[in-house]
N, C-alpha and C positions, 0 to 999 in steps of 0.2 A: 294409366287406366285406359282400357279399350272397350268401346261399344260400337254397335252397328246402327245405322239409320235405315229403316225399312219403309218409312212413310213420312210424308211432309204435307202440311196444310199451311196456307198463308192468306192473309187479307190485309190490305193496306192501301195507301193512296195510289190509284192507278193499277193496283194488283188485286185480281179477283180470284185467283187460283194458283196452285203450285205449277201447273202446266204452263200457264201464261207467264208467270214470274220467271220460270226456268228459261223459257224461250227468250225473254228480254235480257236476262243475265248472260246468256250465251251469245247475244248479239244477233239472234235469228229473227227477232221481232222488235219493232220500235216501242219505246216507252211513251205513253200518253198520260201526262199528269192529270189527275182527277181526284176529287174527294173520295175517301174510303166509302165503299158501298156496304151497308150493313144488312146482311141477309135476315130473313125471318127465322124465328126460333121454332121451326115446324116440328122438331123432335119432341117438344114438350107438350104435355096435356094443356087444354085451353086455359084452365085456371092459372097455371104457372106461366104460360105464355104471356098473359096479360101483365104480369109483374116483372118481366124480364127487362134488362137494361142493355145498352149498346155493348158493354163489355161481355155480358153473358152470351149475347147472340154471336159475337165474334169468337168466343171460346168454343161454343158448340160447333160452329161452322168449320173452324180450323181443325179441331179435334176429330170431327167426323171425317174430314177429308184425309187426314193422316192415317186414321184407322182403316178406312176403306182401301187406301192405296196399298197398305200392308196386308190386306185381307185378314185382319185381326178381329177378334171378338171383343168389342168395347166393354162388355160386362165382366170380362175377366182380367182387365188391365189394372195394374198399379198406376198411379198418376201423380204428377207434380205440377202445380200451377204457380206462376211467378208474375208479379206486377210491381212496377215502381211505386204505385200509390193506390191501387185498387180502383174502385168505381168513382171517377172524378165528378161526373154529373150528379150522382147521388150525394157525394160529399158536399158539393155546392148547395144543393137544395136543402140539406139538413142544416148547414150553416145559415142559410137564408131564414129558415124557420126559427132557429135559435136566436137570431139577431132581431126578430120581431117581437111583438107584444104578447102573443099567445104561447109561444115556445112549446107547441104541441107537435111532436114528431109522429108521423103516421107509422103504424106497425110495418107497413110494406117498406117504407124508407129505412127504418131501423133494420129490418130483415136483410135488405140488400146492402147495408153499410158494412157488414162484417167481411173480412178479407177472404174468407173461404166460401162466399156465396156462389161464385162460379163453379167451384168444385161440387157444391150441393146440387146445383142445377144439372151438372153433368151426370151426377149419380141418378137423378130423377129421370133424365132423358134416356139414359142407356141401361138403367137397371143395375148399374155396377155397385157392388157392396165391398169392393176391395179398398185397401188403405189409400189415402190421398194426403199429400203434404202440400201446404200453401205457404209461400214465402215472399218476402219483400226485402230488397237490398238497394233501394233507390236506383241510381243509374246502372248499377251492377246486377240488376235483377235477372236478366237473361242468363248471364254467365253463372250466377249462383244457382239458378234453376237447373241449368245443364249439368253442373257439378253434382247437385243433389240427385237428379234423375240417373246420372251415370253411376253414381255410387250404389244406388238402389238396384239398378240393373245388374251391376257386377256382383253384388253381394247376394242377391236373391236368385240370380240366373233366370230372371223372368223379364218379359217385355215391360217397358215403362213408357207411359205417354207423358211428354212434357208439353205444356202450353204456356206461352208467355204473351202478355198483352198489355197495352196501355191505351188510354183514351184522353182526349184533351179536356182541360178545365175551362169552364166559362169565366168571363170577367166577374169579379175582380181577382179571383184566384189565379187566373192565367198570367197576370203580371208577375206573380211570385213563382209560378211553376209553369212556364210555357212549354206545351207539348203540341206539335204542329197538327197532328191528326191522329185518328185511331189506327192501331196496328196490332196484329196478332199473328203468332206463328205456332205451329205444333210440330213436334218431332216424335215419331214412334221409334224408341230405342230398343235394341235387342242385344242379348249377350254376344260376345265375339264369336263363340262357337256355333251360333245359330246359322251362319252362312247367309248370303244374300244381302244386298245393300252395301253402302260404303262403310268402311271401317274408320272410326274416329279415335285418335290417340290424344288424350287430354293431359296437360301438365301446366303448372303455374310457373311463370318466368317473367323477368324484367325485360320488356321489349315494347316498342311502339305499337299502338293499336293499328290494325289493318284498315285499309280503305278499299273501295271498289272503283271500277273504271268509269261507270256511268255517273256523272256529276249530280244529276237530279235525284238519283237514288242514294248516292253517298251523303247528300244533305239530310236525308231521313235518318241515317245512322246517328247524326248529331242532334236531331231535333225531336226524335221519338225514342225513348229508352229501349223499348222492345225491338226496334229496328236495328239495334246493334248486331243482330243476327245476320244481316245482309251479306257481309263478307263471307261468312260460312255458307250461306245459301248459294252464293256465286260459285264457290268450290263444288258444292254438291250438284249444282246444275250442270257443270262441266263433267262431273262424274256420272251423270245419267241417273241419279237416284230418283225413284218414282216411275222410271220406265221399266221395260222388261229386262230380265237378267241378261239376255243376249245383247240388248242395247248398251247396258252397263259395261259388259265385257268389251264391246267394240270401242266404246269411248275410252275405256281404260287403256287399251292397246294403242289407240291413236294418240293419247295424251301422255304416255309414259316418258318420252324423251323431253317434252316441254315441262313436265312437272318439276323436275329437279332444277331446271333453269329459272323457274318462276316461283319458287317456294318462299321468297322473301316476304316480310310482313307487309310491304306496301303494294304487292302485286298479287291479285287474286284471280288470275286467269284460268288455271286448271287445278287438278288435284295437287295438294301441297299444304303448307301451313298457313293458318290465319291466326291473328291475335285479337281477342275480344276484350272489351273493357271490363275490368273487375275492380279490385281494390288498389288503385294507383299508389305506388308505381308497379305493383304486382298485377299482372294480367293473365288471362287464360289463353294459352296457346293450344290450338286444335289442329292436328295434322290429319288430313283426309287421304285415305288410301283406298284404292279400288282394285 
């Protein structure tokens, strides 16, 4: 199965945009660890803005970044949203209320507890009335979301926005489900025939999961489910995705010889294959071609 990536958005610990993240992954800028910065939900009307949560704000910021990079119309896009557990803070606060004497959950808490809440806020913010799928596959949620979005893109021959996200649980839930920090990523996928952007070839196979070179970011792959995307982002950074078409072509020509030599699952230096965690021992292999 083949699709193209035409836009990327990312927010995570020490990562505030795709441009910054790509420079770090290419070794052109240092990585400075820092808590995830949560942007304001300025896309939403004031009433909805007051009810938004961290996960919604991250989804909106990453989705908008990917859409703008691809010069797409957000109101016309199909979408897929994936998370390993939904809104963790909201889950904690509902459990806290239910453990008390009143057991009265506020309508806003209940409203934000459903797994498709970020998809609803995205629709409000962008005016999009197109179909949206929302899924959860625990630690395999990013790979499951990528497969779902790629299938939709291939079958409908339309662009599809994928957004994957996770947020940390407060105590005491953190002891049972430790997530290091908030992280979100958005990929704007397009049919293979559309041209522009890196080409992804997806297939399932038995292989070890890929790692990235920068140890501090590699640790995020194992402590934040949505950050499992980082080996793929490293490949896409070297492929120049999100830059001009000319820059993509230049990077492709410069990296052609190295791509074949470094296509193993444990080395994510340039264009080539990465393996993302899925349903062990079966994982999702993604080959990046430019």
